Phi, psi and omega in degrees: 000316179298318180299318182295312180297319179293316181294321181289312186280340178297337181289333183233346185295323183295317180284330187265328186241315185279316181227064181284144177290325173233127183297126178286168179301147182304332183296332179295321179292320174298315176307312181297318183295313181294314183293320173293324175300322179294319179297314177299320181292322177300316179294318179301313179294321177298317180297320179300314179297316178301327181262012172071027174268060188295318180302311180295324178299318181289323178294316178292335181302331179292331172295317178300326174299312180298317181295319179294327180291330180288329188300311179303303179298320180296316177301316179294316182298318180292321179296316179295316181297310182294326177288328176296320179292320176298318182294324180289325180286320183223088183305331185266011183285169181268023188297322183294316181291323182283352177296340178297329183300302178298329175300315180293320179305311181296319175298317177294317176300310185299318181295312183291318180297318180299316179293326178294325177290314181300319181258031182299337179269005175243087187309322186293327176279311186306305188290329175290321182290323177295319178297314182297317181299321182287324176303318183300330182283348183278354182303319181296323178289316178300320183291352177265357176288152181303151177301336180292336180267309178226090183288143174060220182274011179287000180297340177299334177300328180295317179300315183290330176296317178298317179294320181298331176298326176293321176299314178300317178302315179303314185292327179286313185274316185257352182062018176203158179267127181296146185303328181300317179289326182294330179268313186294313185296310175305317182297316176301313184297320178297312181288329177290322178297317180301311182294317178302318177295315180300318179291315185293326184261358176052057185301131185300320181299318180289323178297324178292320180292312181298318179298321178294320179298311184290339177279000000 
């Protein structure tokens, strides 16, 4: 997951954040800090479990709860702000219709994250839901890969591939797929297909909603 995020964002981060021709809104820097912070925290928490520091993992988890609660409103706020900037720069761009992508990412993250907190005392549920929530946030990184690798809206296949690795792990280690994956992966595929269809066909109802949000 880390390799995908680094590989995807290195293609645009230099020009947009580190050496931008025009300084972007401050919210973009906050967004980058928090979302990279989530990835670093995920690695840290996984390392604690791997080294059997479960008590520290549980204590530090409350920091993760706070960080996770910040991500949904910050993600929506950033998406709206940056798409407004795009619309001002290029009024005829597809920024409005593509805003549905980060919205879906946040919905998927929030649902999985909320369930992970609810089932925090059930490790087999909790860890898979945290993984799924984190995978949902990689859509933006997958979307920055060249069209020759993931053309069009097929970047969602990258998100599902990461979750599918969890399925493969279950099959190898447990000889069965955990119920979390059995529900989550098909649900992700359905809602992702809906969003991809909406974007590809530029559905009028969503264009009206997006236009109202951006105004």
